[in-house]
PDB file of N, CA, C and O in Angstrom:
ATOM      1  N   UNK A   1      -5.194 -20.475   9.379  1.00  0.00           N
ATOM      2  CA  UNK A   1      -4.936 -20.939   7.835  1.00  0.00           C
ATOM      3  C   UNK A   1      -5.340 -20.134   6.648  1.00  0.00           C
ATOM      4  O   UNK A   1      -5.996 -19.127   6.912  1.00  0.00           O
ATOM      5  N   UNK A   2      -5.087 -20.369   5.415  1.00  0.00           N
ATOM      6  CA  UNK A   2      -5.212 -20.080   4.069  1.00  0.00           C
ATOM      7  C   UNK A   2      -4.781 -18.041   3.913  1.00  0.00           C
ATOM      8  O   UNK A   2      -5.285 -17.187   3.183  1.00  0.00           O
ATOM      9  N   UNK A   3      -3.782 -17.952   4.857  1.00  0.00           N
ATOM     10  CA  UNK A   3      -3.666 -16.168   4.389  1.00  0.00           C
ATOM     11  C   UNK A   3      -2.366 -16.316   3.796  1.00  0.00           C
ATOM     12  O   UNK A   3      -1.583 -17.134   4.278  1.00  0.00           O
ATOM     13  N   UNK A   4      -2.047 -15.610   2.796  1.00  0.00           N
ATOM     14  CA  UNK A   4      -1.088 -15.444   2.087  1.00  0.00           C
ATOM     15  C   UNK A   4       0.290 -14.769   2.948  1.00  0.00           C
ATOM     16  O   UNK A   4       0.205 -13.925   3.840  1.00  0.00           O
ATOM     17  N   UNK A   5       1.279 -15.250   2.536  1.00  0.00           N
ATOM     18  CA  UNK A   5       2.334 -15.163   2.864  1.00  0.00           C
ATOM     19  C   UNK A   5       3.355 -14.537   1.931  1.00  0.00           C
ATOM     20  O   UNK A   5       4.075 -15.130   1.128  1.00  0.00           O
ATOM     21  N   UNK A   6       3.276 -12.926   2.233  1.00  0.00           N
ATOM     22  CA  UNK A   6       4.270 -12.124   1.652  1.00  0.00           C
ATOM     23  C   UNK A   6       5.654 -12.447   1.683  1.00  0.00           C
ATOM     24  O   UNK A   6       6.079 -12.586   2.830  1.00  0.00           O
ATOM     25  N   UNK A   7       6.664 -12.644   0.582  1.00  0.00           N
ATOM     26  CA  UNK A   7       7.700 -13.244   0.519  1.00  0.00           C
ATOM     27  C   UNK A   7       8.679 -11.571   0.175  1.00  0.00           C
ATOM     28  O   UNK A   7       8.330 -10.571  -0.454  1.00  0.00           O
ATOM     29  N   UNK A   8       9.958 -11.891   0.904  1.00  0.00           N
ATOM     30  CA  UNK A   8       9.979 -10.772   1.028  1.00  0.00           C
ATOM     31  C   UNK A   8      10.814 -10.208  -0.069  1.00  0.00           C
ATOM     32  O   UNK A   8      11.105  -9.015   0.019  1.00  0.00           O
ATOM     33  N   UNK A   9      11.408 -11.162  -1.484  1.00  0.00           N
ATOM     34  CA  UNK A   9      11.472 -10.429  -2.849  1.00  0.00           C
ATOM     35  C   UNK A   9      10.387  -9.816  -3.619  1.00  0.00           C
ATOM     36  O   UNK A   9      10.321  -8.886  -4.423  1.00  0.00           O
ATOM     37  N   UNK A  10       9.550 -10.656  -3.099  1.00  0.00           N
ATOM     38  CA  UNK A  10       8.071 -10.149  -3.735  1.00  0.00           C
ATOM     39  C   UNK A  10       8.019  -8.861  -3.328  1.00  0.00           C
ATOM     40  O   UNK A  10       7.934  -7.942  -4.142  1.00  0.00           O
ATOM     41  N   UNK A  11       8.073  -8.644  -1.824  1.00  0.00           N
ATOM     42  CA  UNK A  11       7.669  -6.813  -1.943  1.00  0.00           C
ATOM     43  C   UNK A  11       8.677  -5.909  -2.027  1.00  0.00           C
ATOM     44  O   UNK A  11       8.486  -4.781  -1.571  1.00  0.00           O
ATOM     45  N   UNK A  12      10.245  -6.337  -2.779  1.00  0.00           N
ATOM     46  CA  UNK A  12      11.128  -5.288  -2.557  1.00  0.00           C
ATOM     47  C   UNK A  12      10.982  -5.351  -3.793  1.00  0.00           C
ATOM     48  O   UNK A  12      11.444  -4.244  -4.073  1.00  0.00           O
ATOM     49  N   UNK A  13      10.508  -6.080  -5.387  1.00  0.00           N
ATOM     50  CA  UNK A  13      10.477  -6.158  -6.516  1.00  0.00           C
ATOM     51  C   UNK A  13       9.144  -5.267  -6.843  1.00  0.00           C
ATOM     52  O   UNK A  13       9.176  -4.715  -7.942  1.00  0.00           O
ATOM     53  N   UNK A  14       7.525  -4.963  -5.740  1.00  0.00           N
ATOM     54  CA  UNK A  14       6.642  -4.556  -6.068  1.00  0.00           C
ATOM     55  C   UNK A  14       7.137  -3.048  -5.835  1.00  0.00           C
ATOM     56  O   UNK A  14       6.802  -2.104  -6.551  1.00  0.00           O
ATOM     57  N   UNK A  15       8.034  -2.964  -4.658  1.00  0.00           N
ATOM     58  CA  UNK A  15       8.767  -1.471  -4.170  1.00  0.00           C
ATOM     59  C   UNK A  15       9.362  -0.508  -5.310  1.00  0.00           C
ATOM     60  O   UNK A  15       9.283   0.661  -5.686  1.00  0.00           O
ATOM     61  N   UNK A  16      10.103  -1.891  -5.679  1.00  0.00           N
ATOM     62  CA  UNK A  16      10.782  -0.788  -6.838  1.00  0.00           C
ATOM     63  C   UNK A  16      10.021  -0.603  -8.478  1.00  0.00           C
ATOM     64  O   UNK A  16      10.401   0.037  -9.459  1.00  0.00           O
ATOM     65  N   UNK A  17       8.828  -1.450  -8.259  1.00  0.00           N
ATOM     66  CA  UNK A  17       8.269  -1.157  -9.856  1.00  0.00           C
ATOM     67  C   UNK A  17       7.070   0.079  -9.271  1.00  0.00           C
ATOM     68  O   UNK A  17       6.625   0.942 -10.028  1.00  0.00           O
ATOM     69  N   UNK A  18       6.728  -0.022  -8.011  1.00  0.00           N
ATOM     70  CA  UNK A  18       6.138   1.364  -7.960  1.00  0.00           C
ATOM     71  C   UNK A  18       6.503   2.529  -7.540  1.00  0.00           C
ATOM     72  O   UNK A  18       5.753   3.431  -7.167  1.00  0.00           O
ATOM     73  N   UNK A  19       8.273   2.544  -7.614  1.00  0.00           N
ATOM     74  CA  UNK A  19       8.978   3.650  -7.500  1.00  0.00           C
ATOM     75  C   UNK A  19       9.505   3.741  -8.983  1.00  0.00           C
ATOM     76  O   UNK A  19      10.096   4.802  -9.184  1.00  0.00           O
ATOM     77  N   UNK A  20       9.452   3.037  -9.898  1.00  0.00           N
ATOM     78  CA  UNK A  20       9.806   3.440 -11.254  1.00  0.00           C
ATOM     79  C   UNK A  20       8.602   3.587 -11.992  1.00  0.00           C
ATOM     80  O   UNK A  20       8.619   3.807 -13.203  1.00  0.00           O
ATOM     81  N   UNK A  21       7.874   3.512 -11.530  1.00  0.00           N
ATOM     82  CA  UNK A  21       6.170   3.565 -12.204  1.00  0.00           C
ATOM     83  C   UNK A  21       5.903   5.248 -11.211  1.00  0.00           C
ATOM     84  O   UNK A  21       4.713   5.555 -11.145  1.00  0.00           O
ATOM     85  N   UNK A  22       6.783   6.139 -10.584  1.00  0.00           N
ATOM     86  CA  UNK A  22       6.256   6.864  -9.949  1.00  0.00           C
ATOM     87  C   UNK A  22       5.090   7.045  -8.999  1.00  0.00           C
ATOM     88  O   UNK A  22       4.581   8.129  -8.714  1.00  0.00           O
ATOM     89  N   UNK A  23       4.749   5.927  -8.569  1.00  0.00           N
ATOM     90  CA  UNK A  23       3.804   5.874  -7.546  1.00  0.00           C
ATOM     91  C   UNK A  23       4.386   6.131  -5.883  1.00  0.00           C
ATOM     92  O   UNK A  23       3.657   6.414  -4.932  1.00  0.00           O
ATOM     93  N   UNK A  24       5.468   5.999  -5.847  1.00  0.00           N
ATOM     94  CA  UNK A  24       6.158   6.099  -4.367  1.00  0.00           C
ATOM     95  C   UNK A  24       7.462   6.779  -4.847  1.00  0.00           C
ATOM     96  O   UNK A  24       7.928   6.703  -5.984  1.00  0.00           O
ATOM     97  N   UNK A  25       8.016   7.511  -3.708  1.00  0.00           N
ATOM     98  CA  UNK A  25       9.434   7.603  -3.816  1.00  0.00           C
ATOM     99  C   UNK A  25      10.099   8.065  -2.753  1.00  0.00           C
ATOM    100  O   UNK A  25       9.722   8.972  -2.012  1.00  0.00           O
ATOM    101  N   UNK A  26      11.085   7.448  -2.674  1.00  0.00           N
ATOM    102  CA  UNK A  26      12.002   7.444  -0.710  1.00  0.00           C
ATOM    103  C   UNK A  26      12.607   8.735  -0.480  1.00  0.00           C
ATOM    104  O   UNK A  26      12.365   9.674  -1.238  1.00  0.00           O
ATOM    105  N   UNK A  27      13.290   8.836   0.400  1.00  0.00           N
ATOM    106  CA  UNK A  27      13.836   9.597   1.282  1.00  0.00           C
ATOM    107  C   UNK A  27      14.301   9.052   2.096  1.00  0.00           C
ATOM    108  O   UNK A  27      13.721   8.065   2.549  1.00  0.00           O
ATOM    109  N   UNK A  28      16.038   9.637   2.828  1.00  0.00           N
ATOM    110  CA  UNK A  28      16.850   9.139   3.870  1.00  0.00           C
ATOM    111  C   UNK A  28      15.872   9.926   5.356  1.00  0.00           C
ATOM    112  O   UNK A  28      15.464  11.062   5.600  1.00  0.00           O
ATOM    113  N   UNK A  29      15.835   8.919   5.893  1.00  0.00           N
ATOM    114  CA  UNK A  29      15.432   9.380   7.938  1.00  0.00           C
ATOM    115  C   UNK A  29      16.119  10.061   8.540  1.00  0.00           C
ATOM    116  O   UNK A  29      17.286   9.669   8.531  1.00  0.00           O
ATOM    117  N   UNK A  30      15.871  11.293   9.308  1.00  0.00           N
ATOM    118  CA  UNK A  30      16.830  11.560  10.317  1.00  0.00           C
ATOM    119  C   UNK A  30      16.999  10.597  11.662  1.00  0.00           C
ATOM    120  O   UNK A  30      16.258  10.758  12.632  1.00  0.00           O
ATOM    121  N   UNK A  31      17.822   9.794  11.642  1.00  0.00           N
ATOM    122  CA  UNK A  31      17.588   9.110  12.899  1.00  0.00           C
ATOM    123  C   UNK A  31      19.093   9.413  13.696  1.00  0.00           C
ATOM    124  O   UNK A  31      20.286   9.254  13.441  1.00  0.00           O
ATOM    125  N   UNK A  32      18.143  10.023  14.978  1.00  0.00           N
ATOM    126  CA  UNK A  32      19.679  10.207  15.979  1.00  0.00           C
ATOM    127  C   UNK A  32      20.749   9.172  16.528  1.00  0.00           C
ATOM    128  O   UNK A  32      21.913   9.321  16.901  1.00  0.00           O
ATOM    129  N   UNK A  33      19.826   7.950  16.428  1.00  0.00           N
ATOM    130  CA  UNK A  33      20.823   6.368  16.614  1.00  0.00           C
ATOM    131  C   UNK A  33      20.281   5.603  15.720  1.00  0.00           C
ATOM    132  O   UNK A  33      19.156   5.638  15.222  1.00  0.00           O
ATOM    133  N   UNK A  34      21.302   4.799  15.526  1.00  0.00           N
ATOM    134  CA  UNK A  34      21.487   4.043  14.904  1.00  0.00           C
ATOM    135  C   UNK A  34      21.416   4.350  13.403  1.00  0.00           C
ATOM    136  O   UNK A  34      21.172   5.510  13.073  1.00  0.00           O
ATOM    137  N   UNK A  35      21.650   3.199  12.254  1.00  0.00           N
ATOM    138  CA  UNK A  35      21.586   3.299  10.897  1.00  0.00           C
ATOM    139  C   UNK A  35      20.499   4.354  10.341  1.00  0.00           C
ATOM    140  O   UNK A  35      19.538   4.763  10.992  1.00  0.00           O
ATOM    141  N   UNK A  36      20.876   4.775   8.816  1.00  0.00           N
ATOM    142  CA  UNK A  36      20.275   5.661   8.208  1.00  0.00           C
ATOM    143  C   UNK A  36      18.819   4.908   8.005  1.00  0.00           C
ATOM    144  O   UNK A  36      18.926   3.821   8.571  1.00  0.00           O
ATOM    145  N   UNK A  37      17.897   5.001   7.602  1.00  0.00           N
ATOM    146  CA  UNK A  37      16.725   4.576   7.339  1.00  0.00           C
ATOM    147  C   UNK A  37      16.398   5.458   5.490  1.00  0.00           C
ATOM    148  O   UNK A  37      16.681   6.538   4.970  1.00  0.00           O
ATOM    149  N   UNK A  38      15.696   4.238   5.099  1.00  0.00           N
ATOM    150  CA  UNK A  38      15.214   4.313   3.919  1.00  0.00           C
ATOM    151  C   UNK A  38      13.377   4.309   4.182  1.00  0.00           C
ATOM    152  O   UNK A  38      12.634   3.395   4.539  1.00  0.00           O
ATOM    153  N   UNK A  39      13.088   5.783   3.818  1.00  0.00           N
ATOM    154  CA  UNK A  39      11.536   5.753   3.806  1.00  0.00           C
ATOM    155  C   UNK A  39      10.937   6.253   2.237  1.00  0.00           C
ATOM    156  O   UNK A  39      11.438   7.050   1.444  1.00  0.00           O
ATOM    157  N   UNK A  40       9.526   5.360   2.129  1.00  0.00           N
ATOM    158  CA  UNK A  40       9.165   6.163   1.156  1.00  0.00           C
ATOM    159  C   UNK A  40       7.676   6.357   1.780  1.00  0.00           C
ATOM    160  O   UNK A  40       7.147   5.922   2.803  1.00  0.00           O
ATOM    161  N   UNK A  41       7.075   7.479   0.369  1.00  0.00           N
ATOM    162  CA  UNK A  41       5.910   7.883   0.630  1.00  0.00           C
ATOM    163  C   UNK A  41       5.109   7.991  -0.476  1.00  0.00           C
ATOM    164  O   UNK A  41       5.808   8.027  -1.489  1.00  0.00           O
ATOM    165  N   UNK A  42       4.079   8.049  -0.679  1.00  0.00           N
ATOM    166  CA  UNK A  42       3.457   7.620  -1.804  1.00  0.00           C
ATOM    167  C   UNK A  42       3.135   9.392  -2.620  1.00  0.00           C
ATOM    168  O   UNK A  42       2.868  10.462  -2.073  1.00  0.00           O
ATOM    169  N   UNK A  43       3.301   9.067  -3.999  1.00  0.00           N
ATOM    170  CA  UNK A  43       3.161  10.304  -4.405  1.00  0.00           C
ATOM    171  C   UNK A  43       1.772  10.544  -4.611  1.00  0.00           C
ATOM    172  O   UNK A  43       0.848   9.834  -4.215  1.00  0.00           O
ATOM    173  N   UNK A  44       1.672  11.993  -5.502  1.00  0.00           N
ATOM    174  CA  UNK A  44      -0.311  12.414  -6.133  1.00  0.00           C
ATOM    175  C   UNK A  44      -0.553  11.447  -6.756  1.00  0.00           C
ATOM    176  O   UNK A  44      -1.416  10.676  -6.337  1.00  0.00           O
ATOM    177  N   UNK A  45       0.385  11.091  -8.385  1.00  0.00           N
ATOM    178  CA  UNK A  45       0.442   9.636  -8.905  1.00  0.00           C
ATOM    179  C   UNK A  45       0.203   8.437  -8.146  1.00  0.00           C
ATOM    180  O   UNK A  45      -0.766   7.707  -8.354  1.00  0.00           O
ATOM    181  N   UNK A  46       0.940   8.259  -7.405  1.00  0.00           N
ATOM    182  CA  UNK A  46       0.295   6.878  -6.418  1.00  0.00           C
ATOM    183  C   UNK A  46      -1.004   7.031  -6.148  1.00  0.00           C
ATOM    184  O   UNK A  46      -1.785   6.174  -6.560  1.00  0.00           O
ATOM    185  N   UNK A  47      -1.433   8.042  -5.477  1.00  0.00           N
ATOM    186  CA  UNK A  47      -2.843   8.194  -4.852  1.00  0.00           C
ATOM    187  C   UNK A  47      -4.029   8.196  -5.875  1.00  0.00           C
ATOM    188  O   UNK A  47      -5.097   7.645  -5.611  1.00  0.00           O
ATOM    189  N   UNK A  48      -3.824   8.745  -6.875  1.00  0.00           N
ATOM    190  CA  UNK A  48      -4.287   8.535  -7.961  1.00  0.00           C
ATOM    191  C   UNK A  48      -4.542   6.903  -8.414  1.00  0.00           C
ATOM    192  O   UNK A  48      -5.573   6.232  -8.455  1.00  0.00           O
ATOM    193  N   UNK A  49      -3.482   6.665  -8.651  1.00  0.00           N
ATOM    194  CA  UNK A  49      -3.363   4.890  -8.974  1.00  0.00           C
ATOM    195  C   UNK A  49      -3.975   4.242  -7.946  1.00  0.00           C
ATOM    196  O   UNK A  49      -4.563   3.346  -8.552  1.00  0.00           O
ATOM    197  N   UNK A  50      -4.192   4.120  -6.958  1.00  0.00           N
ATOM    198  CA  UNK A  50      -4.569   3.862  -5.831  1.00  0.00           C
ATOM    199  C   UNK A  50      -6.678   3.735  -5.474  1.00  0.00           C
ATOM    200  O   UNK A  50      -7.473   2.885  -5.074  1.00  0.00           O
ATOM    201  N   UNK A  51      -6.699   4.922  -5.864  1.00  0.00           N
ATOM    202  CA  UNK A  51      -7.995   5.259  -5.853  1.00  0.00           C
ATOM    203  C   UNK A  51      -8.528   4.637  -7.449  1.00  0.00           C
ATOM    204  O   UNK A  51      -9.576   3.992  -7.457  1.00  0.00           O
ATOM    205  N   UNK A  52      -8.045   4.777  -8.302  1.00  0.00           N
ATOM    206  CA  UNK A  52      -8.177   3.743  -9.565  1.00  0.00           C
ATOM    207  C   UNK A  52      -8.598   2.406  -9.552  1.00  0.00           C
ATOM    208  O   UNK A  52      -9.502   1.791 -10.117  1.00  0.00           O
ATOM    209  N   UNK A  53      -7.438   2.026  -8.523  1.00  0.00           N
ATOM    210  CA  UNK A  53      -7.497  -0.010  -8.252  1.00  0.00           C
ATOM    211  C   UNK A  53      -8.299   0.064  -7.259  1.00  0.00           C
ATOM    212  O   UNK A  53      -8.825  -1.049  -7.227  1.00  0.00           O
ATOM    213  N   UNK A  54      -8.677   0.620  -6.514  1.00  0.00           N
ATOM    214  CA  UNK A  54      -9.603   0.544  -5.630  1.00  0.00           C
ATOM    215  C   UNK A  54     -10.914   0.487  -5.804  1.00  0.00           C
ATOM    216  O   UNK A  54     -11.667  -0.235  -5.151  1.00  0.00           O
ATOM    217  N   UNK A  55     -11.156   1.046  -6.460  1.00  0.00           N
ATOM    218  CA  UNK A  55     -12.366   1.310  -7.435  1.00  0.00           C
ATOM    219  C   UNK A  55     -12.716  -0.219  -8.414  1.00  0.00           C
ATOM    220  O   UNK A  55     -13.735  -0.888  -8.582  1.00  0.00           O
ATOM    221  N   UNK A  56     -11.520  -0.305  -8.833  1.00  0.00           N
ATOM    222  CA  UNK A  56     -11.779  -1.303  -9.950  1.00  0.00           C
ATOM    223  C   UNK A  56     -12.009  -2.459  -9.072  1.00  0.00           C
ATOM    224  O   UNK A  56     -13.057  -3.076  -9.266  1.00  0.00           O
ATOM    225  N   UNK A  57     -11.137  -2.910  -8.043  1.00  0.00           N
ATOM    226  CA  UNK A  57     -11.556  -4.155  -7.311  1.00  0.00           C
ATOM    227  C   UNK A  57     -13.045  -3.601  -6.876  1.00  0.00           C
ATOM    228  O   UNK A  57     -13.878  -3.969  -7.704  1.00  0.00           O
ATOM    229  N   UNK A  58     -13.373  -3.151  -6.261  1.00  0.00           N
ATOM    230  CA  UNK A  58     -14.856  -3.024  -5.399  1.00  0.00           C
ATOM    231  C   UNK A  58     -15.639  -3.351  -6.360  1.00  0.00           C
ATOM    232  O   UNK A  58     -16.499  -4.172  -6.041  1.00  0.00           O
ATOM    233  N   UNK A  59     -15.649  -2.900  -7.727  1.00  0.00           N
ATOM    234  CA  UNK A  59     -16.262  -3.582  -8.706  1.00  0.00           C
ATOM    235  C   UNK A  59     -16.476  -4.834  -9.139  1.00  0.00           C
ATOM    236  O   UNK A  59     -17.524  -5.373  -9.496  1.00  0.00           O
ATOM    237  N   UNK A  60     -15.224  -5.303  -9.062  1.00  0.00           N
ATOM    238  CA  UNK A  60     -15.062  -6.870  -9.967  1.00  0.00           C
ATOM    239  C   UNK A  60     -15.590  -7.633  -8.181  1.00  0.00           C
ATOM    240  O   UNK A  60     -16.319  -8.592  -7.926  1.00  0.00           O
ATOM    241  N   UNK A  61     -14.899  -6.770  -7.348  1.00  0.00           N
ATOM    242  CA  UNK A  61     -16.280  -7.939  -6.130  1.00  0.00           C
ATOM    243  C   UNK A  61     -17.321  -7.768  -5.899  1.00  0.00           C
ATOM    244  O   UNK A  61     -17.609  -7.938  -4.714  1.00  0.00           O
ATOM    245  N   UNK A  62     -18.541  -7.321  -6.914  1.00  0.00           N
ATOM    246  CA  UNK A  62     -19.285  -7.170  -6.488  1.00  0.00           C
ATOM    247  C   UNK A  62     -20.151  -7.761  -7.707  1.00  0.00           C
ATOM    248  O   UNK A  62     -21.272  -8.259  -7.598  1.00  0.00           O
ATOM    249  N   UNK A  63     -19.376  -7.601  -8.941  1.00  0.00           N
ATOM    250  CA  UNK A  63     -19.819  -8.958  -9.767  1.00  0.00           C
ATOM    251  C   UNK A  63     -19.549 -10.106  -9.263  1.00  0.00           C
ATOM    252  O   UNK A  63     -20.446 -10.947  -9.324  1.00  0.00           O
ATOM    253  N   UNK A  64     -18.251 -10.483  -8.621  1.00  0.00           N
ATOM    254  CA  UNK A  64     -17.827 -11.656  -8.183  1.00  0.00           C
ATOM    255  C   UNK A  64     -19.178 -11.904  -7.398  1.00  0.00           C
ATOM    256  O   UNK A  64     -19.948 -12.760  -7.831  1.00  0.00           O
ATOM    257  N   UNK A  65     -19.471 -11.236  -6.340  1.00  0.00           N
ATOM    258  CA  UNK A  65     -20.642 -11.545  -4.981  1.00  0.00           C
ATOM    259  C   UNK A  65     -22.061 -11.947  -5.966  1.00  0.00           C
ATOM    260  O   UNK A  65     -22.771 -12.893  -5.624  1.00  0.00           O
ATOM    261  N   UNK A  66     -22.371 -11.151  -7.173  1.00  0.00           N
ATOM    262  CA  UNK A  66     -23.584 -11.125  -8.021  1.00  0.00           C
ATOM    263  C   UNK A  66     -23.434 -12.767  -8.800  1.00  0.00           C
ATOM    264  O   UNK A  66     -24.317 -13.169  -9.557  1.00  0.00           O
ATOM    265  N   UNK A  67     -22.557 -13.355  -8.572  1.00  0.00           N
ATOM    266  CA  UNK A  67     -22.408 -14.314  -9.550  1.00  0.00           C
ATOM    267  C   UNK A  67     -22.771 -15.637  -8.779  1.00  0.00           C
ATOM    268  O   UNK A  67     -23.401 -16.624  -9.157  1.00  0.00           O
ATOM    269  N   UNK A  68     -22.088 -15.298  -7.408  1.00  0.00           N
ATOM    270  CA  UNK A  68     -22.070 -16.558  -6.500  1.00  0.00           C
ATOM    271  C   UNK A  68     -23.617 -16.826  -5.726  1.00  0.00           C
ATOM    272  O   UNK A  68     -23.772 -17.786  -4.971  1.00  0.00           O
TER     273      UNK A  68
END
């Protein structure tokens, strides 16, 4: 109960935004069986954004915990 369910459309729009912002990039995998698959990797810019957002989240969490 109370778990967040991520909708497929939300995920794809988020991936597109991350790609447009240069935080991730994609490449085709080398599949020996089945169809080609598209893979994503985080860029250096994306790693920096992750650290910044994680630090902001941890700060916000501490502020909220102190209020409760």
